[in-house]
Steps between C-alpha positions, in 0.01 A plus 500: 500500500462195293709677223781574725499138634516386124802707417679392807429145424632548137822660626562208733442237225736696268767505766476127560526429138818725458659338805419151363654598157817646637536222748469241239726666254837311487806699439717335230864505623804421278715206607886525561780326682727694717814372672630701813861449614547594871827562665418324829338191619115434515509578875572858435175664632474815289475279191135441593442880448670489167311212364160637608578832337620325186171312468289799564697710235456243231119461578464878474697487163255239364721197524443166682863382555643173597770647723782266627789605710849350540678568825873526448594537876816708395549596869623149551850507332523111458186500289531312162310740277513284192345200676227716644413645160512148338257377769253786424517438141436130548194580709342741242583268204258256642219744431657615158528841662713753327551865636382776272666770729770465778536730796828524692497647855832679578842522383638156593256284286554732203882504533520126586254330275490698160820345377638150425460223614143580608369603144496121409232457771262804405516721210651802657608644167144526328236488753408851620654568837418775746769588739342652821673676803835531334731689736833505296501651165864385440376129542313543168805514294534123460131504382529743211512209259131420570233689318202341676544693834292760668645667801371653813759699698496506879825679601558498868453832677780484767474862604118508581536174681795628700311826582211308607690278741698794638207720560257229642772382743649852580847369419782647282633160392349223285685170457473263193607138473665428152737241391727486196328267260362610161165613626646667803783676287225658283325630801820641651557695169152648493498583860836682468352708211194604695657589832787697338367829623396671812341435754630136451838374603614203320653258757489197276865442562455548873764782512311644796556292790162323589305676785804709574371841644843658498543445127158631406449798725624722235252387227223738419199451729257429205723239338394136464788252509427186291710217615532173285642182636527132398382197705598245254875645477553657849871525438443776235325712769801537719596377839216435740255722295243234431509418880445856601213516230327199634542612855367857443276452204180569700623868533469597149256404216594244228376530154457171315581523123508131412304188622729235645553316830717774634199750475290275738798447739554868534122568548493237783826614652391859548159399631336799354332579178728594215471667150486355167568649163360192318158327503632151538568534885215743585161372631624146567251455773761528784506878548881501486488796234342832589509706181645548157475680170455274200252360243252237640438144362145610394648800309761282325237240417250753358778659280640188376168345431374822323807463269419138441133594407640751243728215343201266495294762326768533222708796598864473358773451752724761337226767580507426873754732674672443836258615777538544870295358789345750723643499850327570828574537876384190690469419863420183690228529778632193690855681523327819607329309784841372614617862523182628649433739210166660418343411173338844442847675515623323190191411297529810278867441410512118465313210359441289825461134456366228747295769686149357621212633308367694787828678536562574126144588435388648838243727371357250263515243782306701742249617250444143421467415864254784549299388187492148624382615838234716348396212265482267789285739710286541206460124443428462874248783497338338193492150664344649826248688289409180307478297833265764642298493199481119507424496874224751457348292202535183724333671794217628291460171328503306833254737642262426212549135528442521877179690452392257232584200728316639795187569282518163351551330841189679643299381193621149536435484870155629495273200589818267532588310811838699523606788709782761475783550728632871536608522857650286782158538669330330200735202540448485877130496454482211248780296705262500802251290291756220413418163628686380823647217309706756295619702793860459384418644160303792670823585709708492180269733325521753791883486480494554135281795508782687694794399269528635140460234235254312296293229665243215433320276759232228474264467809166382626278754639158678525574842329124557427407403865243242379598239740680275235875474456603497133841544326625858461822628345686812632702679240656832579822718471650692775705811409508670837309575809133533409595458136325179415335387181334166451184263489324242704354268244250211536673193349296250647337372187829511311677306784226236495514463125893472521465231767246319292716530176812367692296206631385428150850499365603266775221270429582498134869439573410215734267348235772521231748355727282198573426461134864517417577242776222264375623523141871433584430216740255326256755521229779362713271223636380408156854431367593213730138361504507497106840324503374230753187439306699460176744249656200303663340471162814354348535247783142380473543437128689186571756530217772628726844347546639442851745784459247723360274414794767582741575839342130596493455412865809708608355793293168447673671504845698817412190694379309374801771658720484824317126493531527426876743793532279738327194413691699515820624851413143608410355368827785665706455825308133481567551460874748791509284733296196416708706542824401141600861369513598434858861549626631286795793684606757315718886456541602301221841320547652545147738205480250214509244710304752568215612135503139386421465756227837397349410126527153571341644677175804295472327240297322757288813694388581399147810280458689759290495745791707495817276545816711669762412546865657790687459475881510787734487537866375172658328649804325774296127533532245689298175642629265406221230258378690178407266399234488846332882516503489169313239639247749794429808279467297261262409792289866609480629145422228448249606821301861401530442180318296675226775747415820312551623259233847416623718590805363483847211575735584578855273503821622642818464751794705764683468660833563886495603622852492866409127505409398200710358342186522164329529471125365189318607508147492320171786565247534372138736557196194538265412764239475785783262798491569840349503812742185630346312178529600453866275798587191317377603140586252484798206652307184286448516258208863610420707222302834518347348395174151382402628152382589377852243299689313662801250768563758770616378504859804345670718797580199716587383229744844478645531868556153526673560203728837647604352838563211350689754331726691830573782423253605603145626346171815622300634420153870521394535412131704559193400394142701212366660433861209386733256610777485495875156512674501547861227532777593692805319435842566588860741278667473324848844429642 
């Protein structure tokens, strides 16, 4: 067995190495420049097929070609061919691109371009030229002076196409539109030669009256009348002939032998698919043309590019004889659908284009559908098998884990103050032992035991019936009726320890808070005390000028005020913190109250600031403690002075009818407070910066005073613009 596995592994490794070697081998291809001259414009849909086949042929021949196409648009009679060639030449000259081989598609480019004055633009005399799809041998006479030409003949088979049109439509007449230009004259000559025998009757001169049953009833029944008329020169058809043709054209099939605007007009006029002896009109995406016998663009491209490869490989031009493109019968599936024809009736005789894959390859299509269905069923069966295997393994693993958990639970619970819950009766039994003070929790446990879910309850009870209530925790999962798993755990010791730990943490926080408070207040008090002591020392020395003495006295007074404010804040904070602060709530008439506050602070506002007084409703009253309101406004005004160097400070009040509140505010044009700092502005010991005097209790004191009176404080501030601090209390009238 090991030997067999060893050989299999060796074979697999060798296969991988061979694939890697062949996959990494880069085929060296020869480079070449190929110019293709097309008869029509770049919107001619079948040229896509031509170019794809050309690239494929060159690749199979070992060449990586830079293929560039020039579209001469010869269907447009007003086209300036020299200008178009020159524009193409200018575009390729930018890349220093010179063609190694030229390929001409059709008679008109060859007959028009391979002569002066176009030879001055491209070297048509020496560059190898392959003439593809040449219908008219007689048009080569003016090209005999060129020794650089390779020719592919594609003579038009009028008879096969006429037979095709007559037999498919069940008619004994086929009409052809031809004018009298050089191209049309050549076609008329070749047509006359090919139909100069039975069963064809040449009616190119329209000697048989058009659609006249009396003139044609003596003709043989198997004959096919070929009528030729001109749209460009209707006068040469005879009186009213073109009118009759256009009126009754739908009755007889039309064979298109040249691509021009009249071909499209006739196809639309007849409103039914017609026939084409040339590839240029067939398969244009419209379904206007049903069938035809001709060489396809793919065939022409493959033949011409094959000759180009021979030339590039060094084969002399004089050894390359005139060859003929292979023709096939073609039919368009879109046109078949318009006529209601069945694909299977014609697939053996015609090459059918535009047929959906499921129609053109019905057996392969349904075989693939069957294979896909079988593969899908196989994949589904494998997935189901894998899922069943996984489910079986999961169930087996969970069963082992459950058995292990049950065994471990039993071992853990032996001798422990815990009890298992396996049925609703177990829950009911232990719920009856819950203390009366937790009756609500007991009812919630009963309700939970009847509803699927996972639950956890903490209660006081006497589960062991020792006459003492201790803390127990119910933990259980309900999956259905009488499907309960859980525990009743004795958590009394843990609960007591947790409460002790929480109390210890609170005590520690309180101690740290007090230590922090003492440290900050001692530092803030020491600053003005040290300054006062220093200034007093200088005064007692005696060597002080009167002006210096006055300055020191003012400094001592200022620091004394700061010290007094700090001590006042500390005392007020202490009363609030210890809940000893009393509040004498009454109706405060705001007008006289705010007048007294304004008068008190008017002398204290620095001279460089404008102190504004904004009065509100004169009869407005606030339900508050008047002294505490004054404390709050004093804090607001003190802060405004600290943080406003220029501009104004405003004091005022507003009565808000919608909320039945009064707003007492202090507004300034100071430095302002950022949005992030506004969230912590009322925190204990918060200051805008550490260099400003004060302990940082002011806003915290104001907030707590306001809340204790049933009000609240708001901030509206923007950095660099200013701030507005407001206290809101209940209004009375």
